[in-house]
ZADO-1210 file (C-alpha; in nm, 4 decimals, padded with zeros to 6 digits):
<atoms>
<atom x="08.9801" y="12.7270" z="09.3048" code="MET" pos="1"/>
<atom x="09.1004" y="12.4381" z="09.1106" code="HIS" pos="2"/>
<atom x="09.4730" y="12.4713" z="08.9627" code="ILE" pos="3"/>
<atom x="09.7183" y="12.2189" z="08.7952" code="LYS" pos="4"/>
<atom x="10.0154" y="12.1138" z="08.9902" code="PRO" pos="5"/>
<atom x="10.2394" y="12.3181" z="08.7843" code="ASP" pos="6"/>
<atom x="10.0447" y="12.6426" z="08.8631" code="GLN" pos="7"/>
<atom x="10.0949" y="12.6037" z="09.2336" code="LEU" pos="8"/>
<atom x="10.4272" y="12.7822" z="09.2638" code="CYS" pos="9"/>
<atom x="10.3055" y="13.0787" z="09.0866" code="ARG" pos="10"/>
<atom x="09.9823" y="13.0821" z="09.3035" code="GLN" pos="11"/>
<atom x="10.1698" y="13.0742" z="09.6154" code="LEU" pos="12"/>
<atom x="10.4077" y="13.3664" z="09.4960" code="GLN" pos="13"/>
<atom x="10.0956" y="13.5579" z="09.4054" code="LYS" pos="14"/>
<atom x="09.8710" y="13.5264" z="09.7151" code="ASN" pos="15"/>
<atom x="09.8981" y="13.2366" z="09.9620" code="ILE" pos="16"/>
<atom x="09.5486" y="13.0824" z="10.0294" code="SER" pos="17"/>
<atom x="09.4326" y="13.0013" z="10.3902" code="PRO" pos="18"/>
<atom x="09.3324" y="12.6465" z="10.2628" code="LEU" pos="19"/>
<atom x="09.4930" y="12.3976" z="10.0447" code="TYR" pos="20"/>
<atom x="09.3585" y="12.0596" z="09.9377" code="THR" pos="21"/>
<atom x="09.5836" y="11.8101" z="09.7668" code="LEU" pos="22"/>
<atom x="09.4469" y="11.4777" z="09.6363" code="PHE" pos="23"/>
<atom x="09.5451" y="11.2097" z="09.3974" code="GLY" pos="24"/>
<atom x="09.7654" y="10.8986" z="09.3401" code="ASP" pos="25"/>
<atom x="10.1060" y="11.0487" z="09.2881" code="GLU" pos="26"/>
<atom x="10.2647" y="11.0472" z="09.6240" code="PRO" pos="27"/>
<atom x="10.6042" y="11.1895" z="09.5215" code="LEU" pos="28"/>
<atom x="10.4525" y="11.5078" z="09.3580" code="LEU" pos="29"/>
<atom x="10.1842" y="11.5244" z="09.6345" code="MET" pos="30"/>
<atom x="10.4777" y="11.5234" z="09.8899" code="SER" pos="31"/>
<atom x="10.6816" y="11.7940" z="09.6988" code="GLU" pos="32"/>
<atom x="10.3741" y="12.0086" z="09.6574" code="ALA" pos="33"/>
<atom x="10.2916" y="11.9950" z="10.0387" code="ALA" pos="34"/>
<atom x="10.6567" y="12.0685" z="10.1252" code="ASP" pos="35"/>
<atom x="10.6516" y="12.3775" z="09.8898" code="LEU" pos="36"/>
<atom x="10.3241" y="12.5005" z="10.0725" code="ILE" pos="37"/>
<atom x="10.4631" y="12.4543" z="10.4151" code="ARG" pos="38"/>
<atom x="10.7944" y="12.6144" z="10.3241" code="SER" pos="39"/>
<atom x="10.6361" y="12.9102" z="10.1633" code="THR" pos="40"/>
<atom x="10.3944" y="12.9386" z="10.4793" code="ALA" pos="41"/>
<atom x="10.7238" y="12.9366" z="10.6994" code="ARG" pos="42"/>
<atom x="10.8848" y="13.2271" z="10.4993" code="GLN" pos="43"/>
<atom x="10.5739" y="13.4386" z="10.5536" code="GLN" pos="44"/>
<atom x="10.5698" y="13.3925" z="10.9339" code="GLY" pos="45"/>
<atom x="10.3625" y="13.0650" z="10.9928" code="TYR" pos="46"/>
<atom x="10.5958" y="12.9160" z="11.2182" code="THR" pos="47"/>
<atom x="10.3771" y="12.6858" z="11.4229" code="GLU" pos="48"/>
<atom x="10.2511" y="12.3360" z="11.2882" code="ARG" pos="49"/>
<atom x="09.9971" y="12.0851" z="11.4041" code="GLU" pos="50"/>
<atom x="09.9296" y="11.7645" z="11.2428" code="ILE" pos="51"/>
<atom x="09.6218" y="11.5559" z="11.2294" code="PHE" pos="52"/>
<atom x="09.6117" y="11.2065" z="11.0911" code="THR" pos="53"/>
<atom x="09.2435" y="11.1107" z="11.0583" code="ILE" pos="54"/>
<atom x="09.1325" y="10.7745" z="11.0984" code="ASP" pos="55"/>
<atom x="08.8017" y="10.5913" z="11.2168" code="HIS" pos="56"/>
<atom x="08.9289" y="10.6570" z="11.5825" code="ARG" pos="57"/>
<atom x="08.9799" y="11.0355" z="11.5281" code="PHE" pos="58"/>
<atom x="08.7832" y="11.2549" z="11.7497" code="ASN" pos="59"/>
<atom x="08.6648" y="11.5689" z="11.5461" code="TRP" pos="60"/>
<atom x="08.6342" y="11.7750" z="11.8616" code="LEU" pos="61"/>
<atom x="09.0071" y="11.7761" z="11.8728" code="ASP" pos="62"/>
<atom x="09.0105" y="11.9714" z="11.5327" code="LEU" pos="63"/>
<atom x="08.7428" y="12.2035" z="11.6657" code="GLN" pos="64"/>
<atom x="08.9368" y="12.2706" z="11.9777" code="HIS" pos="65"/>
<atom x="09.2536" y="12.3059" z="11.7917" code="ALA" pos="66"/>
<atom x="09.0818" y="12.5629" z="11.5619" code="SER" pos="67"/>
<atom x="08.9146" y="12.7713" z="11.8458" code="ASN" pos="68"/>
<atom x="09.2592" y="12.7899" z="12.0465" code="ASN" pos="69"/>
<atom x="09.5088" y="13.0626" z="11.9285" code="ARG" pos="70"/>
<atom x="09.8633" y="13.0863" z="12.0359" code="SER" pos="71"/>
<atom x="09.9498" y="13.3105" z="12.3677" code="LEU" pos="72"/>
<atom x="10.2186" y="13.4613" z="12.1558" code="PHE" pos="73"/>
<atom x="10.0200" y="13.5330" z="11.8350" code="GLY" pos="74"/>
<atom x="10.2122" y="13.3046" z="11.6182" code="ASP" pos="75"/>
<atom x="10.0749" y="13.2158" z="11.2832" code="ARG" pos="76"/>
<atom x="10.0400" y="12.8408" z="11.2245" code="ARG" pos="77"/>
<atom x="10.0011" y="12.5592" z="10.9694" code="ILE" pos="78"/>
<atom x="09.7152" y="12.2824" z="11.0254" code="MET" pos="79"/>
<atom x="09.8137" y="11.9752" z="10.8562" code="ASP" pos="80"/>
<atom x="09.4973" y="11.7583" z="10.7984" code="LEU" pos="81"/>
<atom x="09.5741" y="11.3953" z="10.6578" code="ARG" pos="82"/>
<atom x="09.3018" y="11.1738" z="10.5509" code="ILE" pos="83"/>
<atom x="09.4336" y="10.8577" z="10.4227" code="PRO" pos="84"/>
<atom x="09.1114" y="10.6773" z="10.3440" code="SER" pos="85"/>
<atom x="08.9632" y="10.9871" z="10.1689" code="GLY" pos="86"/>
<atom x="08.6375" y="10.9191" z="10.3585" code="LYS" pos="87"/>
<atom x="08.5967" y="11.1322" z="10.6638" code="PRO" pos="88"/>
<atom x="08.2609" y="10.9972" z="10.7531" code="GLY" pos="89"/>
<atom x="07.9347" y="11.1696" z="10.8495" code="ARG" pos="90"/>
<atom x="08.0564" y="11.3451" z="11.1635" code="GLU" pos="91"/>
<atom x="08.4021" y="11.4340" z="10.9784" code="GLY" pos="92"/>
<atom x="08.1976" y="11.5715" z="10.6794" code="SER" pos="93"/>
<atom x="08.0263" y="11.8120" z="10.8936" code="LYS" pos="94"/>
<atom x="08.3314" y="11.9092" z="11.0951" code="ALA" pos="95"/>
<atom x="08.5226" y="11.9925" z="10.7665" code="ILE" pos="96"/>
<atom x="08.2337" y="12.1970" z="10.6345" code="GLU" pos="97"/>
<atom x="08.2173" y="12.3946" z="10.9581" code="ALA" pos="98"/>
<atom x="08.6120" y="12.4275" z="10.9908" code="TYR" pos="99"/>
<atom x="08.6127" y="12.5693" z="10.6224" code="CYS" pos="100"/>
<atom x="08.3361" y="12.8271" z="10.7219" code="HIS" pos="101"/>
<atom x="08.5476" y="12.9483" z="10.9907" code="ALA" pos="102"/>
<atom x="08.8980" y="12.9729" z="10.8614" code="LEU" pos="103"/>
<atom x="09.1289" y="13.1919" z="11.0606" code="SER" pos="104"/>
<atom x="09.3596" y="13.4695" z="10.9097" code="ALA" pos="105"/>
<atom x="09.6525" y="13.3421" z="11.1197" code="ASP" pos="106"/>
<atom x="09.6173" y="12.9679" z="11.0034" code="THR" pos="107"/>
<atom x="09.6867" y="12.7987" z="10.6869" code="ILE" pos="108"/>
<atom x="09.5397" y="12.4643" z="10.6426" code="THR" pos="109"/>
<atom x="09.6817" y="12.1942" z="10.4285" code="LEU" pos="110"/>
<atom x="09.4333" y="11.8805" z="10.3521" code="VAL" pos="111"/>
<atom x="09.5840" y="11.5823" z="10.1941" code="THR" pos="112"/>
<atom x="09.3705" y="11.3123" z="10.0429" code="LEU" pos="113"/>
<atom x="09.4230" y="10.9955" z="09.8340" code="PRO" pos="114"/>
<atom x="09.2574" y="10.9723" z="09.4804" code="ARG" pos="115"/>
<atom x="08.9043" y="11.0922" z="09.5192" code="ILE" pos="116"/>
<atom x="08.6313" y="10.9385" z="09.2726" code="ASP" pos="117"/>
<atom x="08.3666" y="11.1535" z="09.0938" code="LYS" pos="118"/>
<atom x="08.0992" y="11.0420" z="09.3617" code="GLN" pos="119"/>
<atom x="08.3179" y="11.1614" z="09.6503" code="SER" pos="120"/>
<atom x="08.4018" y="11.4877" z="09.4632" code="GLN" pos="121"/>
<atom x="08.0338" y="11.5631" z="09.4407" code="SER" pos="122"/>
<atom x="07.9846" y="11.5479" z="09.8166" code="THR" pos="123"/>
<atom x="07.9120" y="11.8523" z="10.0164" code="LYS" pos="124"/>
<atom x="08.2394" y="11.8350" z="10.2323" code="TRP" pos="125"/>
<atom x="08.4648" y="11.8062" z="09.9231" code="PHE" pos="126"/>
<atom x="08.2655" y="12.0810" z="09.7475" code="LYS" pos="127"/>
<atom x="08.3251" y="12.3155" z="10.0456" code="THR" pos="128"/>
<atom x="08.7051" y="12.2568" z="10.0208" code="LEU" pos="129"/>
<atom x="08.6901" y="12.3518" z="09.6594" code="GLU" pos="130"/>
<atom x="08.5033" y="12.6531" z="09.7124" code="SER" pos="131"/>
<atom x="08.6975" y="12.8069" z="10.0241" code="THR" pos="132"/>
<atom x="09.0402" y="12.7248" z="09.9003" code="GLY" pos="133"/>
<atom x="09.2747" y="12.5906" z="09.6359" code="VAL" pos="134"/>
<atom x="09.2403" y="12.2463" z="09.5284" code="THR" pos="135"/>
<atom x="09.5364" y="12.0640" z="09.3383" code="VAL" pos="136"/>
<atom x="09.4528" y="11.7187" z="09.1716" code="PRO" pos="137"/>
<atom x="09.7560" y="11.5014" z="09.0968" code="PHE" pos="138"/>
<atom x="09.6683" y="11.2434" z="08.8213" code="TYR" pos="139"/>
<atom x="09.9125" y="10.9598" z="08.7010" code="PRO" pos="140"/>
<atom x="10.1582" y="11.0993" z="08.4704" code="MET" pos="141"/>
<atom x="10.1200" y="10.9755" z="08.1148" code="GLU" pos="142"/>
<atom x="10.3960" y="10.7671" z="07.9737" code="ARG" pos="143"/>
<atom x="10.4595" y="10.9877" z="07.6983" code="ALA" pos="144"/>
<atom x="10.5329" y="11.2801" z="07.9578" code="ARG" pos="145"/>
<atom x="10.7857" y="11.0949" z="08.1569" code="LEU" pos="146"/>
<atom x="11.0958" y="11.1587" z="07.9385" code="PRO" pos="147"/>
<atom x="11.0519" y="11.5135" z="07.9561" code="VAL" pos="148"/>
<atom x="10.9987" y="11.5048" z="08.3335" code="TRP" pos="149"/>
<atom x="11.3182" y="11.2893" z="08.3605" code="ILE" pos="150"/>
<atom x="11.4983" y="11.5628" z="08.1630" code="GLU" pos="151"/>
<atom x="11.3676" y="11.8409" z="08.3974" code="GLN" pos="152"/>
<atom x="11.4589" y="11.6618" z="08.7106" code="ARG" pos="153"/>
<atom x="11.8108" y="11.5784" z="08.5825" code="LEU" pos="154"/>
<atom x="11.8436" y="11.9695" z="08.4649" code="ALA" pos="155"/>
<atom x="11.7715" y="12.0469" z="08.8284" code="MET" pos="156"/>
<atom x="12.0916" y="11.8767" z="08.9384" code="GLN" pos="157"/>
<atom x="12.2944" y="12.0258" z="08.6590" code="GLN" pos="158"/>
<atom x="12.3018" y="11.6819" z="08.4585" code="GLN" pos="159"/>
<atom x="12.1574" y="11.5884" z="08.1101" code="LYS" pos="160"/>
<atom x="12.1429" y="11.2771" z="07.8767" code="ALA" pos="161"/>
<atom x="12.0588" y="11.2180" z="07.5316" code="ASP" pos="162"/>
<atom x="11.7180" y="11.1157" z="07.3979" code="VAL" pos="163"/>
<atom x="11.8231" y="10.7478" z="07.3924" code="GLU" pos="164"/>
<atom x="11.9454" y="10.7437" z="07.7468" code="THR" pos="165"/>
<atom x="11.6495" y="10.9176" z="07.8841" code="VAL" pos="166"/>
<atom x="11.4145" y="10.6921" z="07.7119" code="GLN" pos="167"/>
<atom x="11.5937" y="10.3848" z="07.8640" code="PHE" pos="168"/>
<atom x="11.5554" y="10.5226" z="08.2186" code="LEU" pos="169"/>
<atom x="11.1766" y="10.5858" z="08.1504" code="ALA" pos="170"/>
<atom x="11.1399" y="10.2416" z="08.0365" code="ASP" pos="171"/>
<atom x="11.3330" y="10.0901" z="08.3378" code="ARG" pos="172"/>
<atom x="11.0930" y="10.2556" z="08.5972" code="VAL" pos="173"/>
<atom x="10.7780" y="10.2100" z="08.3925" code="GLU" pos="174"/>
<atom x="10.6102" y="10.5309" z="08.4946" code="GLY" pos="175"/>
<atom x="10.6661" y="10.5207" z="08.8530" code="HIS" pos="176"/>
<atom x="10.7834" y="10.8551" z="08.9653" code="LEU" pos="177"/>
<atom x="10.9283" y="10.7361" z="09.3160" code="LEU" pos="178"/>
<atom x="11.1350" y="10.4994" z="09.1247" code="ALA" pos="179"/>
<atom x="11.2583" y="10.7470" z="08.8699" code="ALA" pos="180"/>
<atom x="11.3141" y="10.9932" z="09.1543" code="HIS" pos="181"/>
<atom x="11.5325" y="10.7303" z="09.3411" code="GLN" pos="182"/>
<atom x="11.7446" y="10.6650" z="09.0265" code="GLU" pos="183"/>
<atom x="11.7713" y="11.0453" z="08.9392" code="ILE" pos="184"/>
<atom x="11.9046" y="11.1309" z="09.2942" code="ILE" pos="185"/>
<atom x="12.1378" y="10.8167" z="09.2632" code="LYS" pos="186"/>
<atom x="12.2934" y="10.9853" z="08.9506" code="LEU" pos="187"/>
<atom x="12.3657" y="11.3074" z="09.1162" code="ALA" pos="188"/>
<atom x="12.5529" y="11.1092" z="09.3943" code="LEU" pos="189"/>
<atom x="12.7497" y="10.8724" z="09.1527" code="LEU" pos="190"/>
<atom x="12.8511" y="11.1420" z="08.8673" code="TYR" pos="191"/>
<atom x="12.9535" y="11.4949" z="08.8444" code="PRO" pos="192"/>
<atom x="12.7370" y="11.7589" z="08.6726" code="ILE" pos="193"/>
<atom x="12.7260" y="11.7671" z="08.2927" code="GLY" pos="194"/>
<atom x="12.6303" y="11.5153" z="08.0284" code="LEU" pos="195"/>
<atom x="12.5830" y="11.1515" z="08.1462" code="LEU" pos="196"/>
<atom x="12.6563" y="10.8766" z="07.9002" code="SER" pos="197"/>
<atom x="12.4402" y="10.5767" z="07.8252" code="PHE" pos="198"/>
<atom x="12.6495" y="10.3278" z="07.9991" code="ASN" pos="199"/>
<atom x="12.6933" y="10.5508" z="08.3198" code="GLN" pos="200"/>
<atom x="12.3077" y="10.5483" z="08.3516" code="VAL" pos="201"/>
<atom x="12.2722" y="10.1897" z="08.2674" code="LYS" pos="202"/>
<atom x="12.5203" y="10.0742" z="08.5081" code="ASP" pos="203"/>
<atom x="12.3624" y="10.2983" z="08.7870" code="ALA" pos="204"/>
<atom x="12.0068" y="10.1704" z="08.6957" code="VAL" pos="205"/>
<atom x="12.1072" y="09.8059" z="08.6702" code="LEU" pos="206"/>
<atom x="12.3097" y="09.8052" z="08.9941" code="GLU" pos="207"/>
<atom x="12.0114" y="09.8958" z="09.2178" code="VAL" pos="208"/>
<atom x="12.1321" y="09.6951" z="09.5154" code="ALA" pos="209"/>
<atom x="12.3746" y="09.4248" z="09.6439" code="ARG" pos="210"/>
<atom x="12.0807" y="09.2023" z="09.5556" code="TYR" pos="211"/>
<atom x="11.9209" y="09.3977" z="09.2711" code="ASP" pos="212"/>
<atom x="11.5782" y="09.3764" z="09.1195" code="VAL" pos="213"/>
<atom x="11.7015" y="09.2120" z="08.8102" code="PHE" pos="214"/>
<atom x="11.8370" y="08.9059" z="09.0200" code="LYS" pos="215"/>
<atom x="11.4843" y="08.8962" z="09.1855" code="LEU" pos="216"/>
<atom x="11.3211" y="08.8571" z="08.8327" code="SER" pos="217"/>
<atom x="11.5801" y="08.5792" z="08.7460" code="GLU" pos="218"/>
<atom x="11.4830" y="08.3974" z="09.0710" code="ALA" pos="219"/>
<atom x="11.1204" y="08.4218" z="08.9497" code="MET" pos="220"/>
<atom x="11.1898" y="08.3079" z="08.5968" code="LEU" pos="221"/>
<atom x="11.3878" y="08.0102" z="08.7262" code="ALA" pos="222"/>
<atom x="11.1106" y="07.9244" z="08.9899" code="ALA" pos="223"/>
<atom x="11.3619" y="07.9508" z="09.2474" code="ASN" pos="224"/>
<atom x="11.1469" y="08.0097" z="09.5602" code="THR" pos="225"/>
<atom x="11.4148" y="08.0378" z="09.8236" code="ALA" pos="226"/>
<atom x="11.6288" y="08.2822" z="09.6160" code="ARG" pos="227"/>
<atom x="11.3322" y="08.4822" z="09.5363" code="TYR" pos="228"/>
<atom x="11.2259" y="08.5107" z="09.9028" code="VAL" pos="229"/>
<atom x="11.5909" y="08.5895" z="10.0037" code="HIS" pos="230"/>
<atom x="11.6449" y="08.8652" z="09.7518" code="ILE" pos="231"/>
<atom x="11.3200" y="09.0283" z="09.8299" code="LEU" pos="232"/>
<atom x="11.4214" y="09.0435" z="10.1647" code="GLU" pos="233"/>
<atom x="11.7404" y="09.2012" z="10.1092" code="GLU" pos="234"/>
<atom x="11.5948" y="09.4497" z="09.8969" code="LEU" pos="235"/>
<atom x="11.3527" y="09.5442" z="10.1454" code="ARG" pos="236"/>
<atom x="11.6338" y="09.5710" z="10.4113" code="GLY" pos="237"/>
<atom x="11.8341" y="09.7956" z="10.1775" code="GLU" pos="238"/>
<atom x="11.5338" y="10.0616" z="10.1402" code="GLY" pos="239"/>
<atom x="11.4821" y="09.9615" z="09.7545" code="THR" pos="240"/>
<atom x="11.1659" y="10.1480" z="09.6306" code="ALA" pos="241"/>
<atom x="10.8814" y="09.8943" z="09.5825" code="PRO" pos="242"/>
<atom x="10.7612" y="10.0435" z="09.2661" code="PRO" pos="243"/>
<atom x="11.1020" y="09.9942" z="09.1002" code="LEU" pos="244"/>
<atom x="11.0807" y="09.6059" z="09.1988" code="ILE" pos="245"/>
<atom x="10.7093" y="09.6008" z="09.0753" code="LEU" pos="246"/>
<atom x="10.8073" y="09.7702" z="08.7421" code="ALA" pos="247"/>
<atom x="11.0773" y="09.5089" z="08.6665" code="THR" pos="248"/>
<atom x="10.8729" y="09.2224" z="08.7533" code="LEU" pos="249"/>
<atom x="10.5765" y="09.3323" z="08.5678" code="ALA" pos="250"/>
<atom x="10.7993" y="09.4055" z="08.2604" code="GLU" pos="251"/>
<atom x="10.9055" y="09.0224" z="08.2780" code="GLN" pos="252"/>
<atom x="10.5452" y="08.9040" z="08.2953" code="ILE" pos="253"/>
<atom x="10.4359" y="09.1381" z="07.9904" code="ARG" pos="254"/>
<atom x="10.7369" y="09.0003" z="07.7819" code="SER" pos="255"/>
<atom x="10.6467" y="08.6404" z="07.8658" code="LEU" pos="256"/>
<atom x="10.2878" y="08.7008" z="07.7674" code="ILE" pos="257"/>
<atom x="10.4084" y="08.8337" z="07.4386" code="LEU" pos="258"/>
<atom x="10.6323" y="08.5228" z="07.3949" code="ILE" pos="259"/>
<atom x="10.3638" y="08.2914" z="07.5241" code="ARG" pos="260"/>
<atom x="10.1280" y="08.4301" z="07.2659" code="GLN" pos="261"/>
<atom x="10.3647" y="08.4100" z="06.9963" code="GLY" pos="262"/>
<atom x="10.4488" y="08.0230" z="07.0766" code="LEU" pos="263"/>
<atom x="10.0650" y="07.9526" z="07.0775" code="ASP" pos="264"/>
<atom x="10.0377" y="08.1184" z="06.7275" code="ALA" pos="265"/>
<atom x="10.3471" y="07.9003" z="06.6043" code="GLY" pos="266"/>
<atom x="10.6003" y="08.1851" z="06.5591" code="LYS" pos="267"/>
<atom x="10.9655" y="08.0876" z="06.5883" code="PRO" pos="268"/>
<atom x="11.1306" y="08.1626" z="06.9321" code="MET" pos="269"/>
<atom x="11.4266" y="08.3810" z="06.7711" code="VAL" pos="270"/>
<atom x="11.1575" y="08.6196" z="06.6357" code="GLN" pos="271"/>
<atom x="10.9626" y="08.6343" z="06.9621" code="LEU" pos="272"/>
<atom x="11.2842" y="08.7099" z="07.1645" code="MET" pos="273"/>
<atom x="11.3571" y="08.9890" z="06.9294" code="ARG" pos="274"/>
<atom x="10.9982" y="09.1331" z="06.9491" code="GLU" pos="275"/>
<atom x="11.0050" y="09.1048" z="07.3239" code="ALA" pos="276"/>
<atom x="11.3635" y="09.2720" z="07.3358" code="ARG" pos="277"/>
<atom x="11.5234" y="09.0009" z="07.5332" code="VAL" pos="278"/>
<atom x="11.8929" y="08.9509" z="07.4778" code="TRP" pos="279"/>
<atom x="12.1862" y="08.7479" z="07.5974" code="GLY" pos="280"/>
<atom x="12.1861" y="08.4846" z="07.8595" code="PRO" pos="281"/>
<atom x="11.8227" y="08.6067" z="07.9709" code="ARG" pos="282"/>
<atom x="11.6744" y="08.4386" z="07.6602" code="GLN" pos="283"/>
<atom x="11.7083" y="08.0864" z="07.7927" code="LYS" pos="284"/>
<atom x="11.5507" y="08.1745" z="08.1293" code="LEU" pos="285"/>
<atom x="11.2575" y="08.3578" z="07.9428" code="MET" pos="286"/>
<atom x="11.2083" y="08.0640" z="07.6933" code="GLU" pos="287"/>
<atom x="11.1942" y="07.8077" z="07.9662" code="HIS" pos="288"/>
<atom x="10.9351" y="08.0083" z="08.1588" code="ALA" pos="289"/>
<atom x="10.7326" y="08.0957" z="07.8652" code="ALA" pos="290"/>
<atom x="10.7100" y="07.7118" z="07.7544" code="LYS" pos="291"/>
<atom x="10.6394" y="07.6173" z="08.1304" code="ARG" pos="292"/>
<atom x="10.3565" y="07.8861" z="08.2091" code="ILE" pos="293"/>
<atom x="10.0145" y="07.9017" z="08.0534" code="GLY" pos="294"/>
<atom x="09.8751" y="08.2322" z="07.9001" code="LEU" pos="295"/>
<atom x="09.5830" y="08.2504" z="08.1512" code="ASP" pos="296"/>
<atom x="09.8191" y="08.2209" z="08.4425" code="SER" pos="297"/>
<atom x="10.0561" y="08.4817" z="08.3008" code="LEU" pos="298"/>
<atom x="09.7546" y="08.7327" z="08.2639" code="ILE" pos="299"/>
<atom x="09.6552" y="08.6589" z="08.6312" code="ARG" pos="300"/>
<atom x="09.9961" y="08.7440" z="08.7493" code="ALA" pos="301"/>
<atom x="09.9854" y="09.0636" z="08.5711" code="LEU" pos="302"/>
<atom x="09.6589" y="09.1603" z="08.7107" code="LEU" pos="303"/>
<atom x="09.8028" y="09.0687" z="09.0516" code="HIS" pos="304"/>
<atom x="10.0858" y="09.3241" z="08.9664" code="ALA" pos="305"/>
<atom x="09.8303" y="09.5885" z="08.8744" code="ALA" pos="306"/>
<atom x="09.6737" y="09.5278" z="09.2267" code="LYS" pos="307"/>
<atom x="10.0194" y="09.5847" z="09.3974" code="ILE" pos="308"/>
<atom x="10.0466" y="09.8983" z="09.2035" code="ASP" pos="309"/>
<atom x="09.7285" y="10.0328" z="09.3604" code="LYS" pos="310"/>
<atom x="09.8376" y="09.9355" z="09.7001" code="ILE" pos="311"/>
<atom x="10.1828" y="10.1056" z="09.6635" code="SER" pos="312"/>
<atom x="10.0035" y="10.4208" z="09.5504" code="LYS" pos="313"/>
<atom x="09.7784" y="10.4111" z="09.8282" code="GLY" pos="314"/>
<atom x="09.4536" y="10.3616" z="09.6149" code="VAL" pos="315"/>
<atom x="09.3957" y="10.0194" z="09.7703" code="SER" pos="316"/>
<atom x="09.4546" y="09.8664" z="10.1150" code="LYS" pos="317"/>
<atom x="09.7190" y="09.5967" z="10.1692" code="GLY" pos="318"/>
<atom x="10.0930" y="09.5461" z="10.2400" code="ASP" pos="319"/>
<atom x="10.3171" y="09.6002" z="09.9154" code="THR" pos="320"/>
<atom x="10.5822" y="09.3645" z="10.0425" code="TRP" pos="321"/>
<atom x="10.3649" y="09.0799" z="10.1294" code="ASP" pos="322"/>
<atom x="10.1809" y="09.1215" z="09.7944" code="GLU" pos="323"/>
<atom x="10.5158" y="09.1320" z="09.6065" code="LEU" pos="324"/>
<atom x="10.6106" y="08.7969" z="09.7997" code="LEU" pos="325"/>
<atom x="10.2693" y="08.6482" z="09.7075" code="GLN" pos="326"/>
<atom x="10.3259" y="08.7472" z="09.3351" code="LEU" pos="327"/>
<atom x="10.6519" y="08.5602" z="09.3232" code="GLY" pos="328"/>
<atom x="10.5108" y="08.2694" z="09.5148" code="GLN" pos="329"/>
<atom x="10.2293" y="08.2618" z="09.2825" code="TYR" pos="330"/>
<atom x="10.4451" y="08.2858" z="08.9599" code="PHE" pos="331"/>
<atom x="10.6821" y="08.0084" z="09.1081" code="ILE" pos="332"/>
<atom x="10.4402" y="07.7605" z="09.2505" code="GLU" pos="333"/>
<atom x="10.2494" y="07.7293" z="08.9384" code="ASN" pos="334"/>
<atom x="10.5102" y="07.5676" z="08.7479" code="LYS" pos="335"/>
<atom x="10.2888" y="07.3866" z="08.4830" code="ARG" pos="336"/>
<atom x="09.9423" y="07.4627" z="08.3579" code="TYR" pos="337"/>
</atoms>
């Protein structure tokens, strides 16, 4: 049975299923859904839990043995199957099919997968998961829906903000729910319940860390390699969410593309800065960078940012922090084209 994420809570209250499959590329929402399933199961007496993280070295017989073994005390349990690659292989496919056909009444199984393409969704093992349990897909949130999502999250911590303030926050996080979640939690820690002012939200968002992401983008724009590397390491050490860093750098690159295109078309710089919404001291940095870097290179930098976005969501392989370092180095080292 296929259901939408917002239908999961109602389904759990109505009749908990012995099998749930979560897949997609919104890690925050998937993590919250998994937590909800596990907490509901515990409330209904499923107190034991076994976790299986499946990779190319995984022995599928371990899953079969765990499935066949029953607790001596008759305790109910949760079987947590995590398949980060989304590809169980031939042996794993058969093992999943067999497992689904022998589901136990004293076990709730939770399967988590990354985004599954249409070809993989048509495989027998995935179809078996769909037909024997509840399947919940998590697709990227549309940009237009993000302000409403932010308002709902603020309401959960008894805070609210006007339309302009919510839109500002949505613009800063660029659709990255993990970054938005981090900022919303921070607002609960910094300010009391009630109405948040624009200045309160702006100050909280802009002061991300001692070395914040906007200083990182300034180092990138100024082609200051040493400062860029130093700030990026500080951000990593202080636990700043990579999606927020990427969103800020990508925003600067998009603004530079807009300005560069305008310069090539002969538009005045004052007009271009206004169109790109660049104000104050930042204008000089952006102007120098836009004049220094060619349009083709800026587009390649933006494509690199898109690659990092996929890595951060688990869709592609790679190290997000290494790629962020390469993005900065790529941008800085190519000073003239």
